[in-house]
MDTraj code that builds the backbone (N, CA, C; nanometers):
import mdtraj as md
import numpy as np

residues = "MET SER ALA GLY GLN HIS LYS GLN TYR SER ILE LYS GLU LEU ALA SER LEU PHE ASP ILE SER SER ARG THR ILE ARG TYR TYR GLU GLU MET GLY LEU ILE LYS SER VAL ASP ARG GLU GLU PRO SER GLU GLN ARG SER PHE THR ASP SER GLU ARG ARG ARG LEU LYS LEU ILE LEU ARG GLY LYS ARG LEU GLY PHE SER LEU GLN GLU ILE LYS GLU MET VAL GLU LEU TYR GLU SER ASN PRO LYS GLY GLN GLU GLU LYS LYS GLN ILE LEU ASP ILE THR ASP GLN LYS LEU LYS GLN ILE GLU GLU LYS LEU PHE GLU LEU GLN THR ALA LYS ALA ASP ILE LEU ALA TYR ARG GLU LYS PHE GLN ASN ASP".split()
xyz = np.array([
    [-2.1620, 6.7210, -2.6237],
    [-2.0954, 6.6003, -2.5796],
    [-2.0003, 6.5562, -2.6900],
    [-1.8752, 6.5386, -2.6573],
    [-1.7782, 6.4993, -2.7582],
    [-1.7774, 6.3487, -2.7750],
    [-1.7112, 6.3042, -2.8825],
    [-1.7021, 6.1608, -2.9087],
    [-1.6364, 6.0922, -2.7900],
    [-1.6846, 5.9762, -2.7536],
    [-1.6290, 5.9027, -2.6415],
    [-1.7006, 5.9317, -2.5106],
    [-1.7728, 6.0432, -2.5049],
    [-1.8496, 6.0736, -2.3844],
    [-1.9902, 6.0172, -2.4009],
    [-2.0437, 5.9684, -2.2924],
    [-2.1782, 5.9119, -2.2952],
    [-2.2657, 5.9891, -2.1985],
    [-2.3918, 6.0001, -2.2331],
    [-2.4887, 6.0709, -2.1491],
    [-2.4967, 6.0028, -2.0135],
    [-2.4921, 6.0842, -1.9109],
    [-2.5142, 6.0347, -1.7761],
    [-2.6310, 6.1109, -1.7165],
    [-2.7023, 6.0445, -1.6289],
    [-2.8228, 6.0997, -1.5684],
    [-2.8035, 6.1090, -1.4185],
    [-2.8469, 6.2189, -1.3617],
    [-2.8490, 6.2291, -1.2157],
    [-2.9682, 6.1477, -1.1660],
    [-2.9687, 6.1201, -1.0381],
    [-3.0800, 6.0454, -0.9800],
    [-3.2104, 6.1237, -0.9961],
    [-3.2028, 6.2572, -0.9846],
    [-3.3224, 6.3402, -1.0015],
    [-3.3736, 6.3339, -1.1451],
    [-3.2813, 6.3328, -1.2420],
    [-3.3238, 6.3249, -1.3824],
    [-3.3947, 6.1929, -1.4103],
    [-3.3379, 6.0832, -1.3601],
    [-3.4025, 5.9531, -1.3810],
    [-3.5379, 5.9476, -1.3114],
    [-3.5432, 5.9979, -1.1907],
    [-3.6697, 5.9977, -1.1162],
    [-3.7759, 6.0750, -1.1929],
    [-3.7389, 6.1894, -1.2455],
    [-3.8325, 6.2720, -1.3219],
    [-3.8714, 6.2042, -1.4528],
    [-3.7739, 6.1458, -1.5190],
    [-3.7973, 6.0801, -1.6477],
    [-3.9003, 5.9676, -1.6361],
    [-3.8930, 5.8922, -1.5264],
    [-3.9811, 5.7764, -1.5094],
    [-4.0928, 5.7990, -1.4074],
    [-4.1023, 5.9215, -1.3549],
    [-4.2058, 5.9557, -1.2580],
    [-4.2042, 5.8612, -1.1375],
    [-4.0843, 5.8428, -1.0831],
    [-4.0662, 5.7633, -0.9621],
    [-3.9834, 5.8466, -0.8644],
    [-3.9723, 5.8009, -0.7423],
    [-3.8961, 5.8767, -0.6425],
    [-3.7472, 5.8420, -0.6497],
    [-3.6670, 5.9344, -0.6030],
    [-3.5227, 5.9087, -0.5921],
    [-3.4987, 5.7916, -0.4975],
    [-3.5823, 5.7807, -0.3953],
    [-3.5696, 5.6708, -0.2994],
    [-3.5889, 5.5359, -0.3686],
    [-3.6816, 5.5292, -0.4629],
    [-3.7034, 5.4053, -0.5377],
    [-3.5771, 5.3675, -0.6138],
    [-3.5154, 5.4651, -0.6768],
    [-3.3926, 5.4387, -0.7527],
    [-3.2823, 5.3919, -0.6584],
    [-3.2686, 5.4555, -0.5420],
    [-3.1673, 5.4124, -0.4451],
    [-3.1963, 5.2697, -0.3974],
    [-3.3248, 5.2377, -0.3781],
    [-3.3629, 5.1025, -0.3363],
    [-3.3243, 5.0004, -0.4432],
    [-3.3528, 5.0310, -0.5689],
    [-3.3146, 4.9403, -0.6771],
    [-3.1632, 4.9228, -0.6819],
    [-3.0914, 5.0297, -0.6524],
    [-2.9452, 5.0213, -0.6492],
    [-2.9000, 4.9327, -0.5327],
    [-2.9619, 4.9491, -0.4162],
    [-2.9288, 4.8661, -0.2995],
    [-2.9540, 4.7187, -0.3284],
    [-3.0600, 4.6904, -0.4046],
    [-3.0938, 4.5519, -0.4398],
    [-3.0017, 4.4945, -0.5469],
    [-2.9237, 4.5787, -0.6104],
    [-2.8352, 4.5325, -0.7171],
    [-2.9024, 4.5274, -0.8530],
    [-3.0199, 4.5903, -0.8645],
    [-3.0899, 4.5917, -0.9932],
    [-3.0275, 4.6911, -1.0907],
    [-2.9791, 4.8026, -1.0391],
    [-2.9090, 4.9014, -1.1212],
    [-2.7833, 4.9431, -1.0466],
    [-2.6916, 5.0063, -1.1190],
    [-2.5639, 5.0456, -1.0590],
    [-2.5297, 5.1863, -1.1040],
    [-2.4977, 5.2708, -1.0067],
    [-2.4554, 5.4066, -1.0413],
    [-2.3079, 5.4045, -1.0803],
    [-2.2670, 5.5113, -1.1468],
    [-2.1272, 5.5271, -1.1843],
    [-2.0465, 5.5407, -1.0558],
    [-1.9297, 5.4764, -1.0507],
    [-1.8448, 5.4875, -0.9320],
    [-1.8127, 5.6333, -0.9035],
    [-1.8264, 5.6702, -0.7770],
    [-1.7989, 5.8078, -0.7353],
    [-1.6629, 5.8128, -0.6675],
    [-1.5868, 5.9170, -0.6991],
    [-1.4561, 5.9331, -0.6351],
    [-1.4720, 5.9766, -0.4902],
    [-1.5728, 6.0559, -0.4638],
    [-1.6008, 6.1045, -0.3287],
    [-1.7427, 6.0635, -0.2897],
    [-1.7608, 6.0144, -0.1676],
    [-1.8961, 5.9765, -0.1247],
    [-1.9958, 6.0921, -0.1322],
    [-1.9453, 6.2140, -0.1244],
    [-2.0349, 6.3300, -0.1281],
    [-2.0816, 6.3636, -0.2703],
    [-2.0180, 6.3023, -0.3706],
    [-2.0590, 6.3290, -0.5090],
    [-2.1986, 6.2729, -0.5338],
    [-2.2699, 6.3410, -0.6212],
    [-2.4047, 6.2976, -0.6568],
    [-2.3978, 6.1693, -0.7400],
    [-2.4935, 6.0799, -0.7163],
    [-2.5019, 5.9586, -0.7978],
    [-2.5293, 5.9976, -0.9422],
    [-2.4694, 5.9224, -1.0344],
    [-2.5056, 5.9390, -1.1749],
    [-2.5163, 5.8003, -1.2367],
    [-2.5944, 5.7940, -1.3431],
    [-2.6248, 5.6668, -1.4066],
    [-2.6029, 5.6787, -1.5567],
    [-2.5545, 5.5706, -1.6157],
    [-2.5298, 5.5688, -1.7600],
    [-2.6603, 5.5467, -1.8358],
    [-2.6541, 5.5646, -1.9659],
    [-2.7711, 5.5388, -2.0496],
    [-2.8090, 5.3908, -2.0444],
    [-2.7102, 5.3053, -2.0295],
    [-2.7367, 5.1623, -2.0165],
    [-2.8206, 5.1342, -1.8915],
    [-2.7889, 5.2025, -1.7822],
    [-2.8666, 5.1855, -1.6588],
    [-3.0055, 5.2470, -1.6728],
    [-3.0162, 5.3536, -1.7506],
    [-3.1481, 5.4129, -1.7778],
    [-3.2357, 5.3105, -1.8496],
    [-3.1785, 5.2431, -1.9490],
    [-3.2541, 5.1403, -2.0218],
    [-3.2901, 5.0241, -1.9293],
    [-3.1972, 4.9893, -1.8424],
    [-3.2229, 4.8810, -1.7476],
    [-3.3360, 4.9194, -1.6523],
    [-3.3352, 5.0443, -1.6055],
    [-3.4421, 5.0924, -1.5176],
    [-3.5764, 5.0876, -1.5903],
    [-3.5772, 5.1247, -1.7159],
    [-3.7000, 5.1181, -1.7963],
    [-3.7510, 4.9739, -1.8024],
    [-3.6601, 4.8785, -1.8201],
    [-3.6957, 4.7368, -1.8239],
    [-3.7512, 4.6908, -1.6886],
    [-3.6892, 4.7347, -1.5814],
    [-3.7355, 4.6995, -1.4464],
    [-3.8777, 4.7503, -1.4247],
    [-3.9015, 4.8745, -1.4613],
    [-4.0343, 4.9336, -1.4418],
    [-4.1387, 4.8653, -1.5294],
    [-4.0998, 4.8254, -1.6492],
    [-4.1915, 4.7500, -1.7355],
    [-4.2249, 4.6164, -1.6695],
    [-4.1244, 4.5496, -1.6156],
    [-4.1479, 4.4230, -1.5458],
    [-4.2426, 4.4397, -1.4282],
    [-4.2255, 4.5493, -1.3533],
    [-4.3157, 4.5772, -1.2410],
    [-4.4591, 4.5958, -1.2900],
    [-4.4752, 4.6719, -1.3990],
    [-4.6105, 4.6939, -1.4535],
    [-4.6744, 4.5629, -1.4987],
    [-4.5921, 4.4692, -1.5434],
    [-4.6442, 4.3403, -1.5883],
    [-4.6697, 4.2439, -1.4725],
    [-4.6385, 4.2883, -1.3505],
    [-4.6699, 4.2076, -1.2335],
    [-4.5555, 4.1231, -1.1800],
    [-4.4360, 4.1376, -1.2354],
    [-4.3225, 4.0617, -1.1846],
    [-4.2712, 4.1259, -1.0560],
    [-4.2264, 4.0435, -0.9630],
    [-4.1648, 4.0952, -0.8407],
    [-4.0240, 4.1439, -0.8741],
    [-3.9692, 4.2264, -0.7867],
    [-3.8322, 4.2733, -0.8087],
    [-3.7347, 4.1561, -0.8106],
    [-3.7598, 4.0553, -0.7289],
    [-3.6725, 3.9380, -0.7267],
    [-3.6803, 3.8630, -0.8596],
    [-3.8002, 3.8487, -0.9151],
    [-3.8141, 3.7827, -1.0455],
    [-3.7432, 3.8630, -1.1546],
    [-3.7595, 3.9939, -1.1497],
    [-3.6944, 4.0808, -1.2483],
    [-3.5431, 4.0669, -1.2371],
    [-3.4931, 4.0713, -1.1152],
    [-3.3485, 4.0593, -1.0937],
    [-3.2975, 3.9261, -1.1474],
    [-3.3694, 3.8200, -1.1189],
    [-3.3294, 3.6868, -1.1652],
    [-3.3252, 3.6809, -1.3177],
    [-3.4277, 3.7353, -1.3836],
    [-3.4304, 3.7320, -1.5305],
    [-3.3185, 3.8164, -1.5908],
    [-3.2955, 3.9342, -1.5349],
    [-3.1895, 4.0217, -1.5867],
    [-3.0539, 3.9548, -1.5684],
    [-3.0301, 3.8967, -1.4508],
    [-2.9021, 3.8303, -1.4254],
    [-2.8830, 3.7099, -1.5164],
    [-2.9886, 3.6336, -1.5382],
    [-2.9793, 3.5195, -1.6294],
    [-2.9434, 3.5657, -1.7699],
    [-3.0132, 3.6684, -1.8171],
    [-2.9887, 3.7183, -1.9516],
    [-2.8468, 3.7733, -1.9645],
    [-2.8054, 3.8531, -1.8672],
    [-2.6733, 3.9157, -1.8764],
    [-2.5600, 3.8155, -1.8600],
    [-2.5851, 3.7044, -1.7910],
    [-2.4800, 3.6044, -1.7732],
    [-2.4457, 3.5360, -1.9052],
    [-2.5440, 3.5238, -1.9942],
    [-2.5203, 3.4586, -2.1231],
    [-2.6391, 3.4888, -2.2146],
    [-2.6371, 3.6054, -2.2824],
    [-2.7524, 3.6481, -2.3629],
    [-2.7977, 3.5483, -2.4696],
    [-2.7072, 3.4656, -2.5176],
    [-2.7441, 3.3701, -2.6222],
    [-2.7588, 3.2280, -2.5688],
    [-2.7410, 3.2120, -2.4376],
    [-2.7459, 3.0791, -2.3777],
    [-2.8858, 3.0200, -2.3779],
    [-2.8965, 2.8978, -2.4236],
    [-3.0261, 2.8307, -2.4320],
    [-3.0827, 2.7983, -2.2939],
    [-2.9970, 2.7568, -2.2010],
    [-3.0446, 2.7245, -2.0664],
    [-3.0976, 2.8497, -1.9968],
    [-3.0271, 2.9616, -2.0153],
    [-3.0710, 3.0874, -1.9561],
    [-3.2053, 3.1303, -2.0148],
    [-3.2191, 3.1171, -2.1461],
    [-3.3461, 3.1519, -2.2115],
    [-3.4588, 3.0630, -2.1599],
    [-3.4288, 2.9343, -2.1420],
    [-3.5310, 2.8421, -2.0917],
    [-3.5754, 2.8834, -1.9512],
    [-3.4803, 2.9211, -1.8657],
    [-3.5155, 2.9626, -1.7300],
    [-3.5996, 3.0906, -1.7318],
    [-3.5650, 3.1841, -1.8192],
    [-3.6430, 3.3076, -1.8305],
    [-3.7840, 3.2760, -1.8791],
    [-3.7941, 3.1871, -1.9781],
    [-3.9263, 3.1472, -2.0277],
    [-4.0076, 3.0778, -1.9188],
    [-3.9420, 2.9974, -1.8355],
    [-4.0116, 2.9321, -1.7239],
    [-4.0704, 3.0358, -1.6278],
    [-3.9928, 3.1402, -1.5985],
    [-4.0407, 3.2461, -1.5088],
    [-4.1607, 3.3172, -1.5711],
    [-4.1520, 3.3472, -1.7011],
    [-4.2641, 3.4164, -1.7665],
    [-4.3859, 3.3249, -1.7767],
    [-4.3639, 3.1955, -1.7984],
    [-4.4765, 3.1017, -1.8026],
    [-4.5470, 3.0937, -1.6672],
    [-4.4690, 3.0954, -1.5591],
    [-4.5287, 3.0956, -1.4250],
    [-4.6141, 3.2205, -1.4046],
    [-4.5638, 3.3347, -1.4511],
    [-4.6391, 3.4603, -1.4370],
    [-4.7678, 3.4531, -1.5188],
    [-4.7596, 3.4002, -1.6403],
    [-4.8801, 3.3857, -1.7232],
    [-4.9834, 3.2964, -1.6543],
    [-4.9369, 3.1890, -1.5913],
    [-5.0281, 3.0993, -1.5201],
    [-5.0952, 3.1737, -1.4043],
    [-5.0176, 3.2538, -1.3300],
    [-5.0749, 3.3323, -1.2202],
    [-5.1804, 3.4300, -1.2721],
    [-5.1523, 3.4926, -1.3857],
    [-5.2469, 3.5878, -1.4448],
    [-5.3749, 3.5161, -1.4863],
    [-5.3609, 3.3989, -1.5491],
    [-5.4783, 3.3208, -1.5902],
    [-5.5635, 3.2839, -1.4685],
    [-5.4984, 3.2424, -1.3601],
    [-5.5715, 3.2072, -1.2380],
    [-5.6441, 3.3290, -1.1815],
    [-5.5775, 3.4423, -1.1816],
    [-5.6380, 3.5656, -1.1306],
    [-5.7567, 3.6072, -1.2182],
    [-5.7400, 3.5954, -1.3501],
    [-5.8506, 3.6277, -1.4415],
    [-5.9720, 3.5391, -1.4135],
    [-5.9482, 3.4107, -1.3912],
    [-6.0575, 3.3184, -1.3611],
    [-6.1279, 3.3605, -1.2321],
    [-6.0486, 3.3940, -1.1293],
    [-6.1069, 3.4390, -1.0024],
    [-6.1906, 3.5651, -1.0225],
    [-6.1391, 3.6595, -1.1006],
    [-6.2112, 3.7843, -1.1251],
    [-6.3383, 3.7607, -1.2060],
    [-6.3316, 3.6721, -1.3055],
    [-6.4505, 3.6420, -1.3856],
    [-6.5571, 3.5744, -1.3002],
    [-6.5144, 3.4861, -1.2107],
    [-6.6073, 3.4193, -1.1199],
    [-6.6709, 3.5211, -1.0252],
    [-6.5895, 3.6108, -0.9707],
    [-6.6414, 3.7146, -0.8809],
    [-6.7392, 3.8052, -0.9549],
    [-6.7078, 3.8402, -1.0781],
    [-6.7968, 3.9253, -1.1580],
    [-6.9308, 3.8557, -1.1807],
    [-6.9254, 3.7284, -1.2159],
    [-7.0492, 3.6534, -1.2387],
    [-7.1326, 3.6468, -1.1109],
    [-7.0671, 3.6244, -0.9974],
    [-7.1380, 3.6195, -0.8690],
    [-7.2039, 3.7536, -0.8376],
    [-7.1311, 3.8620, -0.8575],
    [-7.1853, 3.9957, -0.8299],
    [-7.3034, 4.0257, -0.9211],
    [-7.2922, 3.9914, -1.0488],
    [-7.4027, 4.0145, -1.1425],
    [-7.5255, 3.9327, -1.1035],
    [-7.5030, 3.8096, -1.0580],
    [-7.6151, 3.7248, -1.0156],
    [-7.6833, 3.7841, -0.8921],
    [-7.6043, 3.8284, -0.7938],
    [-7.6621, 3.8916, -0.6744],
    [-7.7346, 4.0202, -0.7105],
    [-7.6785, 4.0959, -0.8014],
    [-7.7391, 4.2224, -0.8440],
    [-7.8751, 4.1963, -0.9097],
    [-7.8776, 4.0967, -0.9985],
    [-8.0029, 4.0640, -1.0675],
    [-8.1074, 4.0149, -0.9675],
    [-8.0653, 3.9303, -0.8742],
    [-8.1576, 3.8796, -0.7728],
    [-8.2123, 3.9952, -0.6890],
    [-8.1269, 4.0891, -0.6510],
    [-8.1673, 4.2041, -0.5714],
    [-8.2669, 4.2907, -0.6481],
    [-8.2442, 4.3102, -0.7778],
    [-8.3343, 4.3920, -0.8598],
    [-8.4715, 4.3272, -0.8732],
    [-8.4732, 4.1952, -0.8798],
    [-8.5988, 4.1243, -0.9035],
    [-8.6766, 4.0951, -0.7753],
    [-8.6188, 4.1179, -0.6607],
    [-8.6898, 4.0930, -0.5337],
    [-8.7728, 4.2115, -0.4932],
])
top = md.Topology()
chain = top.add_chain()
for i, resn in enumerate(residues, 1):
    res = top.add_residue(resn, chain, resSeq=i)
    for name in ("N", "CA", "C"):
        top.add_atom(name, md.element.get_by_symbol(name[0]), res)
traj = md.Trajectory(xyz[None], top)
């Protein structure tokens, strides 16, 4: 690769790299989460820049952390609109705080369910 050229990835390469389907990548593109390089001919294969590869990695990390695609899109758009903007950072922090609250609530529900199951198990063993 000569100076000025940047690595581009085919949809198959990205799918393989992240162990996801090509359809998932096309869906993310349809949603506006990632963008392929403009194609001169519709028959040309989609390709993605390294920047989009990093963005896809961020999207997948957000999914693993439990964020919806809409939440991820909102946070990415907020950040990209003004990376140093205080209002944008505050909105992103609000979204993450909401997710943390949901996780705390879910943990409480799971701990309660675990305690109930252990109590039933102990009662069953002792009967």
